[in-house]
PAPA-571606 format. One record per residue: y, z, x of N, C-alpha, C in turn. Coordinates in pm, whole numbers, padded with zeros to 5 digits, always signed. Example, Ala and Ser with C-alpha at 12.3 -4.5 7.8 and 13.67 -1.06 7.14 Angstrom:
2
-00569+00780+01319-00450+00780+01230-00330+00780+01320 -00225+00708+01285-00106+00714+01367+00003+00787+01290 
//
This chain:
461
+09396+07482+06545+09514+07474+06623+09533+07649+06633 +09511+07704+06522+09554+07872+06576+09457+07928+06648 +09369+07871+06595+09176+07925+06703+09254+07907+06852 +09220+07754+06863+09308+07714+07014+09398+07860+07091 +09486+07825+06928+09631+07874+07066+09563+08100+07108 +09509+08090+07010+09493+08244+07034+09371+08251+07110 +09269+08165+07154+09198+08188+07268+09294+08163+07384 +09358+08087+07362+09420+08049+07492+09559+08192+07556 +09600+08215+07427+09702+08356+07449+09582+08486+07498 +09464+08530+07451+09387+08600+07482+09302+08562+07601 +09338+08448+07642+09297+08383+07795+09318+08477+07906 +09184+08546+08005+09296+08641+08147+09401+08556+08222 +09334+08420+08249+09415+08362+08339+09573+08310+08299 +09586+08323+08159+09712+08269+08087+09773+08387+08069 +09685+08558+08035+09775+08651+08000+09837+08653+08185 +09745+08654+08283+09788+08690+08450+09917+08613+08479 +09937+08494+08421+09988+08352+08471+10132+08395+08404 +10116+08459+08251+10228+08480+08170+10334+08608+08224 +10210+08677+08268+10293+08790+08380+10362+08722+08462 +10320+08705+08524+10378+08710+08672+10503+08566+08677 +10480+08469+08550+10578+08365+08525+10689+08446+08514 +10692+08550+08373+10811+08581+08313+10884+08662+08430 +10763+08766+08507+10879+08851+08556+10944+08779+08708 +10890+08700+08769+10926+08625+08852+11045+08565+08780 +11045+08520+08683+11216+08444+08614+11274+08575+08617 +11268+08645+08587+11392+08816+08579+11393+08827+08733 +11281+08816+08871+11330+08832+08989+11427+08714+09091 +11382+08592+09003+11480+08483+08969+11619+08514+08961 +11654+08521+08881+11781+08586+08785+11850+08693+08913 +11750+08791+08953+11821+08883+08996+11841+08838+09136 +11771+08752+09208+11823+08686+09335+11895+08596+09326 +11976+08520+09225+12060+08457+09187+12224+08529+09207 +12184+08650+09073+12290+08722+09040+12353+08773+09214 +12284+08815+09274+12345+08939+09446+12347+08773+09518 +12266+08638+09522+12336+08596+09611+12484+08515+09597 +12536+08558+09497+12676+08519+09422+12789+08649+09422 +12663+08796+09411+12812+08913+09378+12831+08929+09529 +12672+08898+09636+12715+08988+09806+12795+08834+09892 +12866+08890+09989+12868+08774+10057+12740+08763+10157 +12717+08659+10235+12597+08578+10279+12562+08679+10421 +12637+08784+10480+12575+08878+10573+12539+08983+10513 +12619+08982+10348+12552+09159+10316+12396+09110+10243 +12420+08946+10189+12291+08971+10149+12139+08923+10181 +12201+08913+10324+12075+08920+10448+12041+09079+10434 +12161+09170+10410+12077+09290+10446+12012+09333+10352 +12024+09263+10254+11925+09325+10147+11817+09244+10140 +11791+09138+10164+11696+09038+10246+11631+09166+10298 +11686+09203+10411+11596+09273+10502+11644+09470+10504 +11602+09475+10358+11552+09617+10283+11443+09522+10179 +11414+09429+10116+11321+09403+10049+11225+09393+10125 +11228+09279+10236+11106+09219+10328+11026+09356+10409 +11139+09413+10459+11014+09566+10537+10945+09620+10403 +11049+09639+10307+10967+09777+10223+10827+09680+10151 +10856+09524+10147+10724+09469+10060+10625+09501+10197 +10640+09436+10318+10540+09476+10407+10488+09572+10428 +10559+09681+10415+10507+09867+10394+10389+09906+10304 +10465+09821+10191+10378+09827+10029+10242+09789+10085 +10249+09712+10148+10123+09580+10134+10091+09682+10271 +10086+09771+10365+10019+09885+10425+09971+09976+10368 +10032+10035+10264+10046+10173+10186+09911+10143+10054 +09973+10029+09993+09887+10010+09900+09774+09939+09957 +09736+09824+10037+09627+09821+10142+09499+09868+10132 +09560+10000+10179+09435+10109+10213+09336+10124+10046 +09399+10119+10004+09301+10186+09839+09324+10028+09753 +09407+09957+09745+09452+09893+09615+09324+09801+09598 +09289+09701+09729+09181+09605+09683+09045+09677+09683 +09021+09796+09718+08860+09905+09729+08877+09969+09610 +09010+09994+09536+09032+10051+09415+08961+09908+09293 +08998+09818+09302+08995+09660+09218+08841+09708+09227 +08730+09678+09340+08618+09665+09379+08556+09728+09305 +08584+09922+09391+08488+09946+09290+08507+10037+09165 +08615+09991+09058+08623+10014+08938+08595+09891+08862 +08540+09813+08924+08480+09689+08838+08385+09706+08748 +08304+09791+08802+08206+09852+08794+08186+09986+08761 +08216+10094+08746+08230+10204+08768+08104+10326+08657 +08100+10459+08716+08007+10521+08610+08182+10644+08589 +08156+10651+08485+08254+10744+08451+08259+10824+08535 +08192+10896+08591+08233+11026+08725+08300+10997+08817 +08225+10854+08885+08308+10789+09009+08422+10711+08971 +08484+10707+08911+08566+10677+08857+08668+10745+08848 +08666+10928+08807+08748+11039+08821+08782+10999+08984 +08645+11021+09079+08679+11096+09175+08724+10952+09306 +08728+10851+09258+08769+10713+09286+08940+10702+09287 +08960+10758+09218+09120+10774+09202+09143+10873+09200 +09095+10987+09244+09168+11113+09278+09204+11139+09445 +09096+11047+09468+09049+11030+09658+09205+10930+09696 +09210+10824+09547+09332+10736+09633+09425+10802+09593 +09485+10823+09493+09593+10956+09520+09640+11028+09612 +09559+11070+09683+09542+11184+09813+09588+11077+09925 +09540+10992+09949+09544+10894+10044+09680+10821+09981 +09705+10805+09929+09837+10757+09876+09937+10798+09924 +09939+10965+09865+10048+11069+09906+10097+11039+10070 +09877+11123+10135+09946+11136+10296+10004+11005+10411 +09994+10897+10337+10059+10751+10422+10166+10787+10425 +10262+10806+10339+10386+10824+10338+10454+10966+10431 +10409+11049+10433+10444+11130+10536+10504+11106+10675 +10376+10988+10720+10436+10961+10897+10550+10850+10821 +10573+10728+10720+10582+10676+10681+10815+10731+10686 +10854+10812+10650+10937+10920+10659+10959+10988+10715 +10890+11004+10837+10891+11139+10950+10944+10948+10996 +10808+10868+11128+10959+10774+11134+11056+10681+11127 +11060+10626+10989+11200+10633+10938+11383+10700+10900 +11286+10813+10906+11441+10918+10923+11449+10934+11012 +11334+10994+11116+11398+10964+11274+11466+10887+11322 +11425+10756+11306+11523+10612+11335+11666+10657+11315 +11617+10695+11222+11823+10694+11154+11918+10794+11242 +11843+10939+11353+11901+11007+11410+11920+11014+11497 +11830+10911+11536+11789+10859+11689+11918+10701+11775 +11888+10601+11668+11948+10560+11706+12035+10428+11555 +12083+10554+11508+12183+10500+11363+12280+10394+11431 +12367+10353+11530+12447+10244+11526+12362+10136+11554 +12211+10128+11644+12171+09974+11626+12125+09965+11531 +12058+10037+11431+11997+10016+11291+12148+09957+11230 +12245+10005+11219+12405+09950+11131+12405+09886+11168 +12441+09835+11240+12451+09632+11315+12389+09560+11344 +12241+09598+11297+12103+09502+11291+12088+09471+11125 +12137+09549+11074+12116+09566+10913+11997+09673+10836 +11947+09745+10919+11804+09757+10884+11843+09926+10840 +11967+09983+10889+12040+10116+10790+11966+10164+10691 +11998+10074+10604+11955+10063+10476+11814+10109+10407 +11746+10014+10492+11611+10034+10459+11562+10196+10508 +11589+10157+10605+11570+10304+10680+11628+10465+10652 +11671+10451+10566+11742+10550+10484+11666+10551+10363 +11700+10497+10256+11648+10488+10148+11479+10412+10108 +11385+10382+10179+11272+10351+10169+11186+10437+10178 +11170+10569+10236+11108+10700+10212+11068+10721+10025 +11214+10725+10015+11263+10753+09850+11136+10669+09759 +11166+10533+09836+11118+10387+09705+10945+10439+09754 +10917+10468+09841+10747+10505+09854+10718+10599+09821 +10819+10712+09710+10736+10809+09662+10755+10795+09522 +10868+10731+09469+10871+10684+09363+10831+10579+09304 +10793+10441+09343+10699+10368+09329+10557+10314+09315 +10518+10468+09366+10365+10492+09343+10277+10552+09227 +10340+10598+09110+10260+10600+09023+10245+10404+08980 +10376+10340+08944+10355+10234+08853+10237+10150+08957 +10201+10123+09096+10178+10082+09146+09999+10076+09149 +09959+10226+09109+09821+10246+09059+09769+10215+08902 +09889+10201+08840+09851+10211+08685+09853+10032+08686 +09906+09936+08811+09861+09823+08782+09754+09823+08898 +09687+09852+08965+09593+09883+09004+09432+09911+08933 +09468+09975+08833+09393+10011+08718+09374+09912+08650 +09465+09859+08623+09459+09738+08506+09395+09656+08501 +09434+09600+08651+09397+09494+08738+09220+09529+08790 +09190+09624+08763+09014+09629+08802+08987+09591+08683 +09039+09657+08538+09032+09656+08384+09045+09485+08322 +09084+09479+08413+09116+09305+08358+09230+09340+08229 +09321+09427+08224+09382+09394+08156+09572+09376+08215 +09531+09276+08209+09679+09198+08246+09792+09207+08164 +09812+09268+08023+09847+09223+07940+09932+09351+07968 +09880+09452+08017+09956+09646+08014+10024+09558+08197 +10010+09522+08238+10047+09498+08360+10162+09415+08355 +10152+09310+08307+10286+09222+08231+10399+09363+08204 +10365+09461+08113+10444+09504+07999+10511+09608+08182 +10471+09664+08228+10477+09736+08368+10585+09669+08449 +10487+09514+08465+10655+09446+08608+10810+09372+08466 +10751+09391+08330+10863+09361+08243+10957+09475+08258 +10883+09624+08254+11009+09688+08250+11061+09690+08357 +11036+09702+08487+11031+09736+08602+11174+09615+08645 +11152+09517+08647+11245+09406+08671+11350+09385+08561 +11343+09366+08450+11356+09379+08370+11540+09488+08348 +11486+09602+08373+11634+09686+08352+11709+09676+08480 +11615+09633+08568+11711+09640+08692+11836+09475+08726 +11763+09390+08602+11829+09280+08581+12004+09281+08504 +11905+09325+08393+11992+09445+08282+12120+09471+08355 +12051+09564+08459+12251+09652+08514+12260+09549+08615 +12237+09500+08690+12309+09395+08824+12379+09367+08719 +12327+09273+08614+12415+09122+08557+12553+09231+08488 +12531+09335+08453+12638+09424+08393+12749+09430+08506 +12697+09496+08593+12745+09506+08704+12858+09426+08742 +12765+09314+08774+12824+09121+08794+12965+09080+08747 +12914+09124+08580+13046+09139+08493+13176+09156+08523 +13140+09305+08519+13263+09411+08515+13356+09437+08621 +13231+09458+08775+13338+09504+08871+13226+09482+09028 +13305+09483+09099+13195+09485+09286+13165+09565+09297 +13001+09567+09302+12969+09673+09425+12903+09665+09563 +12854+09737+09593+12825+09737+09754+12669+09709+09718 +12621+09712+09881+12466+09652+09954+12356+09845+09897 +12516+09953+09895+12412+10068+09885+12396+10093+09749 +12480+10044+09689+12482+10059+09490+12413+09959+09455 +12328+09866+09493+12248+09770+09445+12096+09862+09503 +12137+09944+09653+11964+10000+09623+11904+10070+09495 +12061+10152+09533+12056+10306+09476+11970+10230+09301 +12040+10131+09214+11982+10065+09147+11851+10007+09134 +11817+09985+09215+11634+09946+09269+11569+10049+09267 +11679+10213+09295+11526+10267+09303+11525+10339+09175 +11653+10383+09118+11669+10427+08962+11591+10334+08898 +11537+10227+08914+11447+10142+08767+11287+10150+08823 +11237+10157+08973+11160+10203+09038+11102+10328+08948 +11188+10450+08905+11180+10555+08896+11185+10583+08765 +11195+10469+08735+11200+10484+08542+11058+10419+08493 +11024+10315+08561+10894+10267+08527+10802+10379+08562 +10812+10475+08701+10728+10556+08675+10632+10642+08620 +10803+10732+08531+10728+10711+08438+10791+10737+08293 +10781+10596+08307+10705+10518+08187+10561+10489+08179 +10489+10469+08314+10301+10516+08322+10292+10657+08301 +10375+10735+08391+10307+10866+08391+10300+10899+08194 +10378+10906+08170+10407+10939+08027+10310+10836+07950 +10272+10738+07997+10154+10659+07909+10070+10714+07957 +10004+10784+08017+09920+10825+08092+09791+10661+08166 +09855+10618+08226+09830+10462+08293+09769+10511+08461 +09844+10589+08505+09838+10651+08647+09731+10630+08690 +09625+10753+08658+09531+10838+08661+09540+10934+08718 +09707+10965+08762+09705+11085+08852+09661+11248+08789 +09621+11267+08681+09523+11328+08649+09384+11390+08657 +09388+11293+08767+09227+11251+08885+09276+11366+09002 +09393+11373+09031+09392+11414+09139+09294+11512+09249 +09233+11623+09139+09219+11704+09156+09101+11711+09196 +09015+11596+09137+08893+11547+09170+08852+11468+09310 +08957+11454+09403+08930+11372+09578+08825+11446+09639 +08785+11367+09692+08636+11424+09762+08667+11351+09903 +08628+11401+10025+08603+11321+10191+08550+11207+10138 +08396+11224+10114+08333+11161+10134+08379+11003+10029 +08416+11010+09918+08507+10891+09834+08647+10837+09925 +08676+10955+09979+08813+10916+10035+08783+10795+10211 +08700+10865+10227+08634+10746+10380+08606+10614+10313 +08492+10655+10198+08465+10534+10165+08561+10452+10123 +08671+10460+10035+08780+10399+09995+08857+10309+10150 +08853+10386+10292+08942+10387+10343+08840+10292+10426 +08713+10308+10422+08625+10192+10560+08682+10043+10473 +08673+10068+10334+08706+09945+10326+08838+09866+10310 +08918+09977+10310+09056+09939+10294+09145+09904+10395 +09047+09971+10545+09139+09956+10645+09141+09801+10708 +09060+09749+10640+09022+09601+10659+09129+09527+10551 +09130+09573+10433+09206+09508+10327+09374+09527+10346 +09364+09663+10436+09537+09657+10449+09563+09610+10585 +09466+09569+10654+09548+09484+10791+09529+09334+10730 +09468+09301+10637+09492+09164+10581+09622+09150+10498 +09636+09251+10405+09727+09288+10304+09895+09271+10422 +09862+09333+10518+09924+09340+10628+10020+09215+10637 +09928+09147+10701+09901+09095+10769+09967+08919+10693 +09884+08918+10592+09946+08821+10499+10095+08852+10456 +10169+09022+10478+10314+08985+10433+10395+08954+10573 +10313+08966+10726+10364+08917+10818+10424+08750+10823 +10305+08704+10784+10301+08546+10775+10482+08516+10685 +10508+08542+10590+10593+08544+10511+10711+08609+10589 +10735+08744+10584+10820+08879+10632+10878+08811+10782 +10761+08805+10884+10771+08764+11040+10907+08675+11030 +10894+08551+10927+11066+08485+10952+11138+08543+10964 +11182+08631+10833+11278+08664+10880+11361+08787+10954 +11243+08881+10967+11242+08926+11132+11288+08931+11221 +11271+08813+11234+11249+08745+11380+11354+08639+11393 +11449+08598+11295+11532+08556+11262+11648+08654+11276 +11605+08813+11173+11775+08879+11197+11780+08940+11352 +11684+08910+11463+11676+08995+11562+11743+08878+11654 +11792+08718+11625+11882+08693+11702+11970+08683+11686 +12052+08703+11770+12253+08734+11751+12274+08592+11679 +12218+08502+11748+12270+08366+11701+12214+08291+11546 +12124+08345+11498+12105+08363+11355+12121+08441+11279 +12143+08569+11316+12195+08646+11270+12180+08717+11122 +12211+08776+11013+12182+08808+10891+12186+08684+10835 +12268+08616+10867+12352+08485+10791+12218+08331+10780 +12195+08371+10920+12027+08276+10938+11949+08365+10829 +11913+08487+10798+11839+08528+10737+11870+08516+10586 +11973+08502+10555+11991+08480+10377+11989+08323+10391 +12036+08232+10490+12010+08118+10402+11851+08055+10410 +11733+08099+10509+11626+08122+10518+11551+08163+10398 +11689+08250+10339+11607+08332+10166+11544+08205+10043 +11638+08127+10101+11645+08008+09980+11467+07921+09959 +11480+07853+10078+11260+07830+10049+11175+07940+10062 +11262+08063+10112+11142+08109+10092+11155+08203+09908 +11209+08163+09869+11234+08246+09674+11143+08063+09670 +11163+07955+09702+11060+07861+09645+10886+07848+09701 +10870+07973+09801+10740+07969+09825+10725+08118+09751 +10807+08236+09677+10779+08254+09611+10743+08255+09471 +10796+08166+09388+10797+08097+09316+10666+08035+09285 +10665+07909+09404+10519+07853+09370+10412+07971+09421 +10436+08050+09473+10288+08132+09451+10287+08212+09333 +10334+08217+09204+10306+08259+09091+10172+08220+09029 +10114+08056+08994+10040+08045+08962+09913+08104+09052 +09980+08095+09195+09796+08134+09267+09782+08263+09272 +09885+08370+09283+09865+08518+09285+09812+08554+09127 +09848+08419+09074+09764+08476+08883+09662+08461+08851 +09619+08364+08952+09446+08337+08918+09369+08426+09040 +09443+08436+09131+09401+08515+09252+09383+08634+09159 +09456+08731+09096+09449+08822+09077+09340+08842+08954 +09298+08710+08896+09191+08701+08786+09015+08665+08870 +09060+08607+09002+08939+08547+09034+08858+08669+09111 +08914+08789+09136+08895+08855+09247+08829+08958+09190 +08823+09056+09075+08744+09066+08949+08615+09015+08949 +08613+08894+08929+08510+08827+08870+08431+08781+08975 +08462+08752+09103+08409+08701+09178+08329+08845+09294 +08402+08961+09259+08324+09108+09299+08229+09140+09238 +08264+09094+09040+08137+09150+08981+07973+09055+09046 +07991+08914+09020+07887+08816+09081+07848+08863+09254 +07931+08934+09319+07856+08948+09458+07793+09066+09427 +07859+09211+09386+07742+09318+09353+07634+09263+09321 +07629+09159+09184+07514+09123+09110+07477+09044+09117 +07483+08964+09268+07371+08927+09379+07380+08768+09345 +07465+08753+09244+07443+08591+09134+07529+08573+09169 +07471+08412+09338+07557+08351+09426+07571+08263+09382 +07469+08149+09326+07534+08091+09199+07626+08111+09137 +07692+08119+09026+07762+08245+08993+07908+08218+09030 +07859+08278+09167+08034+08351+09269+08028+08213+09344 +07982+08077+09336+07993+07974+09408+08117+07903+09296 +08038+07854+09198+08086+07806+09056+08236+07841+08998 +08275+08024+09047+08391+08059+09033+08463+08011+09125 +08416+07978+09285+08510+07952+09340+08553+07860+09398 +08472+07764+09367+08494+07598+09334+08601+07620+09202 +08574+07622+09126+08633+07630+08962+08835+07637+08990 +08847+07780+09112+08990+07854+09127+09040+07770+09200 +08983+07688+09304+09037+07709+09441+09080+07518+09407 +08973+07453+09384+09006+07325+09330+09156+07311+09151 +09104+07359+09100+09228+07420+08996+09382+07379+09060 +09321+07496+09087+09514+07523+09175+09532+07442+09247 +09442+07384+09333+09510+07286+09471+09533+07103+09369 +09454+07101+09258+09547+06986+09183+09672+07017+09182 +09684+07136+09169+09822+07187+09041+09937+07191+09178 +09932+07233+09280+10040+07188+09396+10038+07100+09431 +09923+07041+09432+09999+06930+09471+10112+06828+09361 +10095+06831+09241+10146+06812+09111+10308+06849+09180 +10340+06963+09159+10432+07065+09251+10495+06980+09318 +10443+06983+09468+10469+06961+09530+10569+06826+09536 +10463+06743+09483+10549+06572+09465+10689+06658+09372 +10668+06669+09279+10828+06680+09174+10910+06779+09240 +10868+06878+09353+10952+06940+09476+11015+06893+09535 +10981+06775+09587+11038+06632+09689+11138+06565+09629 +11131+06556+09476+11231+06503+09485+11351+06555+09411 +11365+06702+09461+11444+06790+09325+11498+06903+09440 +11466+06888+09550+11472+06969+09627+11633+07025+09660 +11665+06888+09687+11870+06957+09686+11902+07049+09595 +11868+07010+09456+11931+07070+09326+11876+07229+09307 +11712+07233+09426+11660+07378+09411+11776+07435+09431 +11815+07414+09580+11913+07506+09688+12049+07534+09636 +12080+07383+09540+12261+07498+09469+12219+07568+09353 +12130+07530+09296+12103+07620+09168+12058+07757+09212 +12003+07801+09315+11976+07909+09369+12061+08003+09485 +12121+07923+09556+12206+07929+09648+12378+07937+09597 +12394+07828+09512+12526+07852+09477+12620+07793+09540 +12731+07748+09546+12852+07638+09594+12847+07678+09756 +12880+07799+09763+12888+07817+09927+12780+07774+10066 +12648+07708+09934+12568+07670+10016+12542+07463+10017 +12647+07417+09958+12689+07297+09938+12657+07280+10111 +12752+07308+10166+12835+07212+10317+12662+07236+10388 +12589+07282+10311+12439+07289+10419+12315+07268+10383 +12343+07161+10244+12264+07120+10166+12150+07043+10202 +12189+06946+10311+12129+06840+10374+12059+06903+10474 +12101+06948+10556+11962+07070+10655+11888+07108+10607 +11925+07228+10534+11863+07347+10438+11748+07249+10373 +11762+07137+10303+11673+07014+10229+11552+06973+10370 +11590+06985+10455+11433+06927+10590+11362+07063+10573 +11405+07184+10583+11386+07269+10509+11277+07342+10428 +11379+07275+10301+11214+07298+10222+11123+07193+10204 +11151+07110+10297+11029+06990+10229+10951+07042+10344 +10935+07121+10449+10873+07192+10511+10795+07301+10420 +10911+07309+10371+10800+07440+10276+10757+07407+10207 +10755+07289+10168+10705+07232+10086+10544+07207+10109 +10555+07178+10161+10431+07109+10284+10279+07227+10349 +10388+07316+10344+10288+07504+10364+10246+07467+10235 +10326+07510+10099+10264+07531+09963+10131+07489+09934 +10123+07361+09984+10024+07247+09929+09924+07338+09988 +09888+07428+10123+09831+07426+10182+09762+07573+10149 +09839+07624+10083+09818+07783+10027+09684+07794+09923 +09671+07737+09838+09531+07744+09820+09428+07765+09847 +09391+07644+09943+09280+07692+10004+09264+07789+10089 +09339+07844+10176+09333+07920+10208+09335+08084+10178 +09431+08076+10063+09471+08244+09969+09307+08257+09879 +09220+08148+09783+09098+08186+09791+08974+08195+09923 +09001+08115+09947+08905+08132+10079+08877+08343+10144 +09016+08383+10141+09034+08518+10202+08988+08557+10055 +09039+08535+09898+08945+08657+09813+08813+08663+09835 +08776+08548+09802+08642+08498+09874+08536+08630+09964 +08620+08629+10060+08555+08661+10190+08558+08867+10099 +08689+08866+10079+08689+09019+10031+08616+09039+09872 +08599+08951+09847+08485+08973+09731+08349+08960+09770 +08295+08924+09868+08115+08955+09961+08161+09098+09986 +08244+09119+09999+08234+09304+10071+08270+09291+10266 +08332+09163+10276+08343+09124+10406+08493+09113+10495 +08572+09210+10389+08698+09259+10400+08756+09192+10572 +08669+09266+10661+08690+09256+10842+08738+09107+10844 +08610+08990+10795+08627+08880+10855+08775+08795+10762 +08817+08871+10627+08933+08779+10615+09053+08817+10703 +09040+09008+10766+09112+09022+10798+09160+08950+10952 +09036+08964+11028+09054+08848+11124+09140+08718+11084 +09113+08630+11016+09153+08505+11015+09298+08564+10940 +09331+08669+10910+09476+08675+10917+09519+08714+11052 +09484+08782+11100+09504+08866+11250+09549+08688+11328 +09448+08590+11301+09527+08461+11392+09627+08362+11342 +09616+08410+11182+09695+08292+11089+09891+08421+11151 +09867+08490+11172+09972+08598+11161+10034+08588+11365 +09928+08597+11415+09945+08545+11576+10032+08441+11551 +09975+08269+11504+10027+08194+11550+10148+08195+11489 +10177+08254+11408+10309+08234+11307+10405+08327+11383 +10371+08451+11430+10484+08501+11501+10528+08453+11617 +10382+08340+11691+10443+08303+11881+10532+08179+11799 +10483+08097+11738+10585+08019+11644+10742+08006+11648 +10741+08145+11522+10882+08179+11497+10958+08249+11662 +10885+08299+11741+11010+08343+11867+11025+08176+11930 +10898+08138+11939+10920+07955+11973+11045+07882+11954 +11033+07885+11818+11147+07849+11709+11330+07900+11749 +11320+08062+11719+11431+08072+11731+11484+08103+11863 +11394+08217+11926+11446+08185+12114+11429+08094+12151 +11314+08006+12181+11267+07900+12249+11359+07819+12276 +11381+07731+12110+11484+07608+12131+11604+07634+12085 +11663+07777+12086+11773+07787+12150+11819+07808+12282 +11713+07868+12364+11711+07853+12495+11767+07701+12546 +11656+07627+12483+11603+07499+12554+11804+07389+12436 +11814+07437+12366+11941+07385+12335+12043+07454+12242 +12101+07508+12338+12209+07608+12297+12283+07570+12189 +12274+07450+12199+12386+07371+12111+12383+07371+11955 +12238+07380+11960+12117+07288+11828+12150+07451+11697 +12204+07357+11562+12249+07395+11443+12159+07528+11407 +12171+07622+11381+12113+07761+11300+11980+07669+11219 +12012+07597+11105+11945+07548+11042+11851+07447+11097 +11853+07400+11182+11730+07325+11302+11671+07426+11299 +11700+07566+11397+11625+07658+11404+11495+07695+11281 +11585+07693+11224+11492+07743+11089+11423+07655+11004 +11420+07475+11071+11335+07425+11028+11206+07388+11141 +11238+07463+11258+11096+07426+11313+11040+07621+11255 +11141+07699+11205+11015+07826+11178+10966+07760+11097 +10990+07681+10998+10899+07659+10856+10817+07535+10875 +10796+07494+11047+10693+07386+11060+10555+07496+11121 +10620+07620+11172+10502+07703+11215+10408+07769+11096 +10506+07737+10990+10427+07820+10844+10321+07751+10810 +10357+07561+10828+10245+07481+10853+10107+07512+10896 +10157+07489+11054+10061+07528+11168+09979+07692+11111 +09994+07755+11080+09978+07868+11074+09870+07896+10946 +09916+07791+10836+09791+07790+10717+09700+07691+10749 +09688+07541+10830+09600+07484+10872+09496+07573+10973 +09561+07685+11086+09475+07762+11138+09394+07832+11021 +09452+07908+10904+09346+07990+10853+09250+07918+10750 +09304+07835+10711+09185+07742+10633+09058+07685+10705 +09072+07636+10885+08992+07614+10925+08908+07731+10981 +08961+07845+10970+08894+07953+11013+08820+08023+10906 +08922+08010+10839+08844+08122+10765+08738+08061+10633 +08727+07911+10624+08609+07826+10547+08476+07860+10670 +08521+07829+10808+08459+07890+10888+08347+08015+10815 +08394+08097+10866+08404+08265+10852+08303+08334+10657 +08351+08163+10604+08291+08155+10448+08154+08085+10460 +08124+08014+10530+08026+07946+10590+07869+08005+10585 +07944+08150+10711+07828+08216+10780+07762+08344+10670 +07855+08341+10518+07808+08449+10421+07769+08329+10293 +07777+08267+10292+07710+08199+10195+07739+08061+10207 +07635+07978+10101+07675+07869+10145+07741+07785+10031 +07887+07702+10123+07950+07582+10077+07960+07488+10092 +08039+07400+09997+08032+07267+10017+08251+07283+10016 +08316+07208+10070+08453+07156+10094+08488+07083+10007 +08366+06980+09995+08438+06877+09909+08400+06890+09759 +08311+06996+09735+08273+07056+09625+08402+07108+09544 +08509+07153+09673+08616+07220+09572+08732+07114+09471 +08704+07033+09611+08777+06900+09502+08692+06843+09386 +08610+06814+09434+08528+06785+09336+08562+06850+09184 +08505+06999+09180+08525+07054+09060+08629+07075+09035 +08779+07044+09112+08877+06990+09009+08887+06922+08961 +08845+06751+09038+08895+06696+08964+08865+06659+08829 +08702+06706+08827+08598+06668+08664+08727+06801+08596 +08751+06917+08618+08800+06948+08594+08962+06893+08456 +08984+06869+08571+09141+06767+08540+09110+06631+08426 +08969+06588+08474+08923+06471+08400+08879+06485+08260 +08846+06611+08241+08767+06665+08132+08878+06683+08049 +08963+06749+08114+09125+06863+07969+09197+06713+07961 +09211+06633+07999+09262+06531+08000+09213+06415+07884 +09035+06396+07886+08983+06359+07739+08955+06403+07653 +08958+06552+07650+08981+06624+07538+09133+06644+07465 +09246+06593+07547+09348+06596+07489+09351+06460+07461 +09301+06362+07508+09328+06271+07428+09273+06208+07373 +09114+06272+07348+09059+06227+07210+09095+06304+07093 +09148+06452+07128+09249+06519+06998+09343+06462+06952 +09403+06417+06992+09510+06276+06958+09461+06191+06916 +09351+06147+06919+09352+06019+06866+09308+06017+06724 +09260+06112+06691+09226+06207+06599+09340+06185+06440 +09310+06163+06366+09357+06144+06249+09402+06232+06168 
//
């Protein structure tokens, strides 16, 4: 029993899942505290700070992160220095135009930014962009090296410090949205300093950058960046478009944040498995071991697909309790209409594994441009669907409740996911011969054999 337990604790998938699960719990607690601490419109402003911040982070780190994970999977010591140094230079250079644009907007249209709720983001994101650079590079290095235990400590340090401070503030005093952002910045700075002190960031290789390595990283990264930005838009576009509607406004963003939080939580095992699958698939692709590549792809996709189906069945039963648990009593009057939005998002989540692992496989095969094209199709469908749901439905039915509009926004998520699965599977078959049925067959045999082993163990005296 002890041997099995040690084997489980040291398993890469378990470490990745444990890291994402524990940090997500802290993120959820922070989310719930802020929902109770801030008014509905102010909480909408917090979402409008974190959502575009996440989007631009995807842009910044998309240029180097996926490339680093792939190139550091089996590098020579000399290549490692130059890949890290070149990536750091890219990271610094990207911050310059972002800062110029955002701070320029605060000078040109300050009133518009304040009325729309984006003023806090434009003022403070450039600062966040600089101070979260070191710990994100540390995360990337450890992902490439499959050291998920250290990734856990980075995320734990970052989120736990933020959670503790806002919880104390919640108990003792009232704070504004600006103070919440200041706390967020300080905790990110502390995390980066922690990683620098531990020499986890690769910052010491800054002087080893070369134009050749920078071009190599950017050549791969241009597509992975587009994929990351597109993936972020798949979720973030909902909140952005809702916020642009005077009818829905920040209150609509706050209401939609509850089903989005469900998606974020449900993605924890998906992100964990995808994080461990990518370097494994990349290694087999680099070694041209296509049979092993397919086995890994089938296993990961099938296992997570069945897991998400089981989670969805439970979620359908308890979706109203989830809304009250996350949002508190101020959302009780909206419970029934929001439950329909939740049901649509639960169906959307069932489709996520089939889409996500197809993208991971394309990236691992050094075809990030194909994954990027897939995400472009999905993002276009999502944005058009959101625009129709938010503006078109309100134009056709002016008295339609905001929650009904949010339901149609969630339906758009289901549609773009189906498009992503179809397009991604078609692209993947152009690179490698795979069977869609084998995904479910592999997942079925995994769970059947697992249940059989558990049953047989329990029958032993």
